[in-house]
C-alpha positions as CSV (number, residue, x, y, z in Angstrom):
1,M,107.3,71.1,71.1
2,N,108.7,74.6,70.4
3,D,108.9,77.3,73.0
4,G,110.6,79.8,70.8
5,E,109.2,83.1,69.6
6,N,109.3,84.5,66.1
7,N,108.8,88.1,65.1
8,L,106.6,89.1,62.2
9,I,105.2,92.2,60.7
10,I,101.8,91.8,59.0
11,Q,100.0,94.7,57.2
12,T,96.3,94.6,57.1
13,R,94.5,94.0,53.8
14,Q,91.1,93.1,52.6
15,P,90.0,89.6,53.7
16,L,90.9,87.0,51.0
17,F,89.8,83.3,51.4
18,G,91.1,81.0,48.7
19,G,92.4,81.7,45.2
20,A,93.8,80.1,42.1
21,D,97.4,79.6,43.3
22,E,97.0,77.5,46.5
23,N,100.4,78.4,47.9
24,T,99.9,82.1,47.5
25,A,96.3,81.7,48.7
26,A,97.5,80.0,51.9
27,V,100.0,82.7,52.7
28,K,97.5,85.5,52.1
29,T,94.7,83.7,53.8
30,A,96.8,83.0,56.9
31,D,97.9,86.6,57.1
32,N,94.4,87.9,56.6
33,I,92.8,85.6,59.2
34,I,95.2,86.9,61.8
35,A,94.7,90.5,60.8
36,Q,90.9,90.1,60.8
37,A,90.9,88.4,64.1
38,V,93.0,91.0,65.8
39,Q,90.9,93.9,64.3
40,S,87.7,92.3,65.5
41,G,88.9,91.8,69.1
42,A,88.8,88.0,68.9
43,S,90.6,86.1,71.7
44,D,91.1,82.9,69.8
45,I,91.3,81.6,66.2
46,H,90.2,78.0,65.5
47,L,91.5,76.4,62.2
48,E,89.6,73.1,62.0
49,P,89.8,70.4,59.4
50,M,86.5,69.0,58.0
51,E,85.6,66.1,55.7
52,N,85.8,68.2,52.6
53,G,87.8,71.2,53.6
54,G,88.2,73.3,56.7
55,R,86.5,76.1,58.7
56,V,87.7,79.2,60.5
57,R,86.1,80.2,63.7
58,L,86.8,83.2,65.9
59,R,86.0,83.5,69.6
60,T,84.8,87.0,70.3
61,D,83.5,88.1,73.7
62,G,83.7,84.5,74.8
63,V,81.5,83.1,72.0
64,L,82.7,81.2,68.9
65,H,81.5,82.4,65.5
66,E,82.1,80.8,62.1
67,E,84.0,83.1,59.8
68,A,84.8,81.1,56.6
69,E,85.1,77.8,55.0
70,L,88.3,76.9,53.1
71,A,89.3,74.4,50.5
72,K,91.2,71.5,51.9
73,T,94.5,72.3,50.3
74,V,94.2,75.9,51.4
75,M,93.4,74.9,54.9
76,Q,96.5,72.6,55.1
77,G,98.6,75.4,53.6
78,V,97.3,77.9,56.2
79,V,98.2,75.6,59.1
80,S,101.6,75.0,57.6
81,R,102.1,78.7,57.2
82,I,101.3,79.3,60.9
83,K,103.6,76.5,62.0
84,V,106.5,78.0,59.9
85,L,105.9,81.5,61.4
86,A,105.8,79.9,64.9
87,G,109.1,78.0,64.5
88,M,107.3,74.7,64.8
89,D,108.2,71.4,63.0
90,I,106.2,71.6,59.8
91,A,106.8,68.0,59.0
92,E,105.5,66.7,62.3
93,K,101.8,66.2,61.9
94,R,101.3,63.2,64.3
95,L,102.0,64.9,67.6
96,P,100.7,68.0,69.3
97,Q,103.0,71.1,69.1
98,D,103.1,74.5,70.8
99,G,104.7,77.6,69.4
100,S,104.5,81.4,69.5
101,I,104.7,84.4,67.2
102,R,105.2,88.1,68.1
103,L,104.0,90.5,65.5
104,E,103.4,94.2,64.8
105,L,100.0,94.7,63.2
106,D,99.2,98.3,62.2
107,G,101.4,99.6,65.0
108,R,100.0,97.2,67.6
109,S,102.2,94.6,69.4
110,V,100.4,91.3,69.4
111,D,101.6,87.9,70.7
112,L,100.1,84.7,69.3
113,R,100.3,81.3,71.2
114,I,99.8,78.4,68.8
115,S,98.6,74.9,69.7
116,T,98.3,72.2,67.1
117,L,96.5,68.9,67.6
118,P,96.4,65.8,65.3
119,T,92.8,64.8,64.6
120,I,91.5,62.0,62.4
121,L,90.7,64.6,59.7
122,G,94.1,66.4,59.9
123,E,95.8,69.0,62.0
124,K,93.7,71.4,64.0
125,A,95.3,74.7,65.1
126,V,94.1,77.1,67.8
127,I,95.7,80.5,68.1
128,R,95.4,82.5,71.3
129,I,95.7,86.2,70.6
130,L,97.4,88.2,73.4
131,D,96.8,91.8,72.3
132,R,98.9,94.0,74.6
133,E,96.3,96.8,74.3
134,R,93.8,94.6,76.3
135,F,96.2,94.3,79.2
136,N,97.1,98.0,79.2
137,L,94.2,98.9,81.5
138,K,93.9,100.7,84.8
139,L,91.9,99.3,87.7
140,D,89.5,102.2,87.3
141,E,88.7,100.8,83.9
142,L,87.8,97.3,85.0
143,N,84.2,98.0,86.1
144,F,84.7,97.6,89.9
145,T,81.9,99.3,91.8
146,T,83.2,102.1,93.9
147,A,82.8,100.1,97.1
148,N,84.4,97.0,95.6
149,L,87.4,98.9,94.2
150,K,88.0,100.6,97.6
151,L,87.8,97.2,99.3
152,Y,90.1,95.6,96.8
153,R,92.7,98.3,97.1
154,S,92.6,97.9,100.9
155,L,93.8,94.3,100.4
156,Y,97.2,95.3,99.1
157,S,97.7,98.4,101.3
158,F,99.9,96.2,103.5
159,S,103.5,95.5,102.9
160,S,103.0,91.7,103.3
161,G,100.4,89.0,102.8
162,V,98.8,87.0,100.1
163,V,96.1,88.4,97.8
164,L,94.4,85.9,95.6
165,L,92.3,86.2,92.4
166,T,90.1,83.3,91.6
167,G,87.9,82.1,88.8
168,P,87.8,79.8,85.8
169,T,90.2,80.1,82.9
170,G,89.3,83.1,80.8
171,S,87.6,85.1,83.7
172,G,89.9,88.1,83.4
173,K,92.2,87.3,86.4
174,T,95.4,88.1,84.4
175,T,94.0,91.5,83.3
176,T,93.2,92.4,86.9
177,L,96.6,91.2,88.1
178,Y,98.5,93.2,85.5
179,A,96.4,96.4,86.2
180,T,97.2,95.9,89.9
181,L,100.9,95.5,89.4
182,S,101.0,98.5,87.1
183,E,99.4,100.6,89.8
184,L,101.9,99.4,92.4
185,N,104.9,99.7,90.0
186,N,107.4,102.5,90.9
187,S,111.1,102.9,91.3
188,G,110.9,102.3,95.0
189,R,109.6,98.7,94.7
190,N,111.2,95.6,93.4
191,I,108.4,93.6,91.7
192,V,109.1,90.1,90.3
193,T,106.7,87.7,88.6
194,I,106.7,84.1,87.6
195,E,104.2,83.3,84.9
196,D,103.2,80.5,82.5
197,P,103.4,82.2,80.0
198,V,104.3,85.9,80.4
199,E,101.3,87.4,78.6
200,Y,102.2,91.1,78.8
201,R,105.5,92.9,79.5
202,I,105.5,95.6,82.0
203,A,108.4,98.1,82.0
204,G,110.1,98.2,85.4
205,I,109.0,94.7,86.5
206,S,111.1,91.6,86.4
207,Q,109.1,88.9,84.7
208,V,110.1,85.2,84.7
209,A,108.6,82.5,82.4
210,V,108.0,79.0,83.7
211,N,110.1,76.5,81.8
212,E,109.3,73.0,83.0
213,K,111.7,71.3,80.6
214,A,114.6,73.3,82.1
215,G,113.4,72.6,85.7
216,L,111.9,76.0,86.3
217,A,108.5,75.5,87.9
218,F,106.4,77.9,89.9
219,A,107.6,76.6,93.3
220,S,111.3,76.5,92.4
221,G,111.1,79.8,90.6
222,L,109.5,81.4,93.6
223,R,112.2,80.2,95.9
224,S,114.8,81.8,93.6
225,I,112.8,85.0,93.5
226,L,112.9,85.2,97.3
227,R,116.7,85.6,97.0
228,Q,116.2,88.6,94.7
229,D,115.2,91.0,97.5
230,P,111.6,91.4,96.2
231,D,109.0,93.7,97.7
232,I,106.1,92.3,95.7
233,M,105.8,88.9,93.9
234,M,103.2,87.6,91.5
235,I,102.8,83.9,91.0
236,G,100.8,83.1,87.8
237,E,98.9,80.2,89.5
238,I,99.0,78.2,92.7
239,R,98.9,74.7,91.3
240,D,100.2,72.5,94.1
241,I,100.9,72.4,97.8
242,D,104.6,73.2,97.2
243,T,103.8,76.5,95.5
244,A,101.1,77.3,98.1
245,Q,103.5,76.7,101.0
246,T,106.2,78.8,99.4
247,A,103.8,81.6,98.8
248,I,102.5,81.5,102.4
249,H,106.1,81.5,103.7
250,A,107.0,84.5,101.5
251,A,104.0,86.4,102.9
252,L,104.8,85.6,106.5
253,T,108.4,86.8,106.0
254,G,107.4,90.3,104.9
255,H,106.5,90.1,101.2
256,L,103.3,91.0,99.3
257,V,102.3,88.1,97.1
258,F,99.7,88.0,94.4
259,S,98.5,84.8,92.8
260,T,95.5,83.0,91.3
261,L,93.4,79.9,92.0
262,H,90.6,78.1,90.2
263,T,87.6,78.1,92.5
264,N,84.0,79.2,92.1
265,S,83.9,81.8,94.8
266,A,86.1,83.9,97.0
267,A,85.4,81.8,100.1
268,G,86.1,78.7,98.0
269,A,89.8,79.9,97.8
270,V,90.2,79.6,101.5
271,V,88.7,76.1,101.5
272,R,90.9,75.1,98.6
273,L,94.1,76.1,100.4
274,V,93.1,74.1,103.5
275,D,92.1,71.1,101.3
276,M,95.6,71.3,99.7
277,G,97.1,70.8,103.1
278,I,97.8,74.3,104.4
279,E,97.0,74.6,108.1
280,P,94.1,77.0,108.8
281,F,96.2,79.1,111.1
282,L,98.7,79.7,108.3
283,V,96.0,80.6,105.8
284,A,94.5,83.0,108.4
285,S,97.8,84.5,109.2
286,A,99.0,85.1,105.6
287,L,95.8,85.8,103.5
288,R,94.8,89.4,103.1
289,G,91.9,88.8,100.8
290,V,90.4,87.1,97.8
291,V,88.7,88.5,94.6
292,A,86.5,86.1,92.6
293,Q,85.4,87.2,89.2
294,R,83.6,86.2,86.0
295,L,83.3,87.9,82.6
296,V,79.9,88.8,81.1
297,R,79.2,90.4,77.8
298,R,78.5,94.1,77.8
299,I,75.4,95.5,76.0
300,C,76.3,97.1,72.7
301,P,76.0,100.9,73.2
302,H,75.1,101.4,69.5
303,C,71.9,99.4,69.6
304,K,71.0,99.5,73.3
305,T,67.2,99.3,73.9
306,A,65.1,99.7,77.0
307,Y,62.3,97.3,77.8
308,A,60.0,96.3,80.7
309,A,61.4,93.4,82.7
310,S,59.4,90.2,82.5
311,A,58.0,88.3,85.5
312,E,60.8,85.8,85.3
313,E,63.4,88.5,85.2
314,K,61.9,90.3,88.2
315,A,61.8,87.0,90.1
316,Y,65.4,86.4,89.4
317,L,66.2,89.9,90.5
318,K,64.0,89.4,93.6
319,T,61.7,92.3,93.1
320,D,58.0,92.9,92.5
321,S,58.5,96.4,91.3
322,S,58.2,97.5,87.7
323,L,61.7,97.6,86.2
324,T,63.2,99.0,83.0
325,L,66.0,96.8,81.8
326,Y,68.2,97.0,78.7
327,N,69.4,94.7,75.9
328,G,71.0,95.1,72.5
329,S,68.7,94.8,69.4
330,G,71.7,93.8,67.2
331,C,73.5,96.0,64.7
332,E,76.6,96.0,62.4
333,K,78.8,97.2,65.2
334,C,78.1,94.1,67.3
335,R,77.6,91.7,64.4
336,G,74.0,91.3,65.3
337,T,74.6,89.9,68.7
338,G,73.5,92.8,70.9
339,Y,76.8,92.7,72.8
340,L,80.1,94.5,72.3
341,G,83.0,93.7,74.6
342,R,83.1,92.1,78.1
343,M,83.3,93.2,81.7
344,A,83.9,91.5,85.0
345,L,81.6,90.7,87.9
346,Q,83.6,90.8,91.1
347,E,83.3,89.4,94.6
348,V,85.8,90.9,97.0
349,M,86.4,89.2,100.4
350,P,88.7,90.9,102.8
351,I,90.4,88.7,105.4
352,L,90.1,91.1,108.4
353,P,91.3,90.1,111.9
354,E,87.7,89.1,112.8
355,L,87.5,86.8,109.8
356,K,91.0,85.4,110.5
357,K,89.6,84.2,113.9
358,F,86.6,82.7,112.1
359,I,88.8,80.7,109.7
360,L,90.5,79.0,112.6
361,K,87.2,77.4,113.6
362,E,85.2,77.3,110.4
363,T,86.2,76.7,106.8
364,H,82.8,76.0,105.1
365,E,82.3,78.3,102.1
366,D,78.8,79.6,102.9
367,A,79.6,80.3,106.6
368,L,82.8,82.1,105.6
369,F,81.1,84.3,103.1
370,D,78.2,85.1,105.4
371,E,80.7,86.3,108.0
372,A,82.6,88.3,105.3
373,R,79.4,90.1,104.4
374,K,79.7,91.9,107.8
375,Y,82.8,93.6,106.5
376,G,81.6,94.7,103.1
377,A,81.7,91.6,100.9
378,V,79.1,91.4,98.1
379,S,78.6,88.3,96.0
380,M,79.2,88.1,92.3
381,R,75.5,87.6,91.8
382,E,74.7,90.8,93.7
383,D,77.4,92.7,91.9
384,G,75.9,91.4,88.6
385,I,72.4,92.6,89.6
386,T,73.8,96.0,90.3
387,K,75.3,96.1,86.8
388,V,72.1,94.8,85.2
389,L,70.1,97.5,86.8
390,Q,72.7,100.1,85.6
391,G,72.1,98.9,82.0
392,M,75.6,97.5,81.6
393,T,74.7,93.8,80.9
394,T,71.6,91.6,80.7
395,V,69.9,89.2,83.0
396,S,70.6,86.3,80.6
397,E,74.3,87.1,80.7
398,L,74.2,87.2,84.5
399,M,72.4,83.9,84.7
400,R,74.9,82.3,82.3
401,A,77.9,83.5,84.3
402,V,76.7,83.0,87.9
403,H,74.8,80.0,88.9
C-alpha cells in the first residue's frame, strides 16, 4: 500500500486512444483519460481488463458510461503509468494497492485517489476524482429549500452539540459538511477536522488525516483534538461506539461536533446511535439534529421539455389534478441522457427539547419522524416532490433515489 501523494501537471489535449508506439501511446492515453474525465465532470474512472484488451468507463452524475476500448498492451501500460504517478509499486500486480496524485489541470487543482485490484484478467484500476471546484460551494448553492436551509442553520446556531449528516456513500454528505464548515470558518473559531481521507483543504481550518497504520484512528484522533482547544470539530465518520462516545462527550463538554453516519433516514441516525450502545438520554442530551440526503440527477437545462404527467406519475405524486412535469429530451450538452449535474434531496430533523423528551421513551424510526414533523421536518420524498414540481428533476429520478 502507498499513502503518499505525488504532484503532476497535465495539460489538456485532444483525446488519443492507442497508437503505433505502445509506450508513448500508454503515456498519452493515461494523460488524456484523466484530462477528459475531469473536463466532463466525472467522479470516477474505471480501467478494466477484458479478454482481448481493456475498456475505459467514466462515472458521470452517478452513472457509468463506456468511453473507449484499448488494446491489451496499451491498457497495461496505462495502468502502469497511473501506478508510477501515484508512487505505487509498479512490479506488484498480485495484491491490491492504494495511491494518490495531486495535479494541476488547466489551472484547476485536482486530487486523484487510485485503487488497484488484481483480477483474473489483469489489474483493474479505479480512480476517484476529487475536484476542488466541486467542494468550493456555499450552502445557498446546495438546493436546500428555504425552509430546510433555515432549519439546518438552526442546528448549528448553538455553541455545543452534535450535528449529523447521514446517507449512503456518494450522497453528497462531504460537500454539505465542507460548505457548512466554510460558512462557520472565521478567525474567532478554532475548527479542527479528522477525515479519511482529507478530500478538500480549507484555509484556516486544521485538518487531520486518519492513518490507521500509524495508530491514528477517528476515536484516538478525536481525543487528541480535544486537547487542542477546539470550538468546532468535524469527524469524517462515526464508525464504532468508541468514536460515538467520544463525540457525545465532546458535545456535552461544550464543543460543536459535526459527523456522518450511514443510515437511510434522519430518524434512523438516532436509532443507530442507540443500537451502537449509546444510552438514549446521552443521545437526547447531545444531539442537535440530523440531515439525511440523497443525490438525484438534475434535468439538463439545454433540452428541458414540458409534458403532461402520466396517471402513474400523478399516483406517485398523490394528486388527481392535471400536472405539467419536465424531462430532458437529450442533447450534446448532456450526452443524450437528458440530465446534467446532480442535486441533493434533504431531510432535516431538528432535535428540539420536545423531541429530546420523546427520544427517552421511543426510539422507533417512524414514530420519531412523525413527532419531528410537528417541528418542521419534511421527508426526503416530500422534498423530492417539491423539486419535481419545480422542474428541477424527474419522477423517475426521485423513485430511484427514495424508496
